[in-house]
C-alpha positions in Angstrom: 12.0 -6.8 32.0 13.0 -8.4 35.1 15.1 -7.3 38.0 18.5 -9.0 37.2 18.4 -6.7 33.6 17.5 -3.6 35.0 20.4 -3.9 37.6 22.4 -4.3 34.7 20.7 -1.5 32.6 21.6 1.1 35.5 25.4 0.9 35.3 25.3 1.4 32.2 24.1 4.5 30.6 20.7 5.2 28.5 20.8 4.4 25.1 18.6 4.2 22.4 16.7 1.3 23.7 16.2 2.6 27.2 15.5 5.9 29.0 15.0 6.3 32.5 12.3 8.2 34.7 11.4 9.1 38.3 7.9 9.3 38.1 7.3 8.6 41.2 3.3 10.1 41.9 3.1 10.7 38.0 3.9 10.5 34.8 6.3 13.2 33.7 5.2 14.8 30.4 8.4 14.2 28.7 7.3 10.4 29.1 5.5 11.2 26.0 8.1 11.8 23.5 9.8 9.1 24.9 7.0 6.7 24.1 6.8 8.7 20.3 11.0 7.9 19.9 10.9 4.7 20.5 7.5 3.7 18.4 9.4 5.6 15.3 12.5 3.4 16.0 13.2 0.3 17.2 11.5 0.3 20.6 12.4 -0.2 23.5 12.3 0.7 27.4 11.0 3.5 29.6 11.9 2.4 33.5 9.7 4.6 35.9 10.8 4.6 39.5 14.5 5.6 38.5 16.1 8.6 39.8 20.0 10.3 39.1 22.4 11.4 41.9 25.8 11.8 40.9 25.8 10.5 37.6 24.8 7.1 38.5 21.3 5.8 38.3 19.3 4.8 41.2 16.7 3.4 42.0 13.8 5.6 43.9 10.8 4.1 43.5 7.6 4.5 42.4 5.2 6.4 45.2 1.9 5.3 43.6 2.4 2.6 41.2 -1.0 1.6 40.7 -1.8 5.3 39.5 1.3 5.6 37.2 0.8 2.4 35.1 -3.0 3.0 34.8 -2.5 7.1 34.0 0.0 5.7 31.0 -1.4 3.1 30.1 -4.7 4.6 29.3 -2.8 7.3 27.8 -0.8 4.8 25.5 -4.4 3.4 24.5 -6.7 6.0 24.1 -5.4 7.1 20.6 -6.0 10.9 22.1 -2.3 12.0 22.8 -0.8 10.2 20.3 -1.1 9.9 17.0 -1.9 5.8 17.0 -2.4 3.1 19.9 1.1 1.5 21.6 0.6 -1.8 22.7 3.5 -1.5 25.8 4.2 -4.4 27.8 4.6 -3.3 31.2 6.8 -5.5 34.4 6.1 -4.6 37.7 9.8 -4.9 39.6 10.1 -5.1 43.3 13.9 -3.9 44.6 15.5 -3.0 47.9 11.6 -2.8 48.6 10.9 -0.5 46.2 8.7 -0.6 43.0 9.8 0.2 39.4 7.9 -0.1 36.2 9.2 -0.8 33.4 7.2 -0.4 29.6 8.7 -2.2 26.7 7.3 0.2 23.9 7.4 -1.8 20.5 8.6 0.0 17.3 5.2 1.1 15.4 4.1 -0.6 11.9 5.0 1.8 8.9 1.8 2.9 8.1 1.2 4.5 11.9 4.3 6.5 11.2 5.9 8.8 12.2 4.0 8.2 15.6 2.9 12.1 17.0 1.6 13.9 19.8 -1.3 16.1 20.2 -2.9 15.7 16.7 0.9 17.6 15.8 3.0 15.9 13.0 5.6 18.5 14.2 5.5 16.8 17.8 7.5 13.3 16.0 10.4 12.2 18.0 12.8 9.8 17.2 16.1 8.1 19.3 19.5 8.9 18.0 
């Protein structure tokens, strides 16, 4: 994801292929249900460093980008929390002096679905 793409998406609504999270100092727990949903459907971007005020998305930045990126990718590639390894494509974007982290979560192969959390099939999510 580029800065121009990010700015365009910020002017729209969260949709089936993008979700914004504030995530300034750590990865929010609900980010992993979003990963499951993207992996089980058509894939999508999860973007850290975006807040929402008065119904508008705004760049707030990730205050500890190295920590947040390493923590998130470690879980995706670790095979413990999620039922399969997720090969995300990451982008680090600087906007207005703030760091935004964007991760593209690809759709998982059919034989790996449903992608679920914590070894619980009931913790499978889809994006509608």
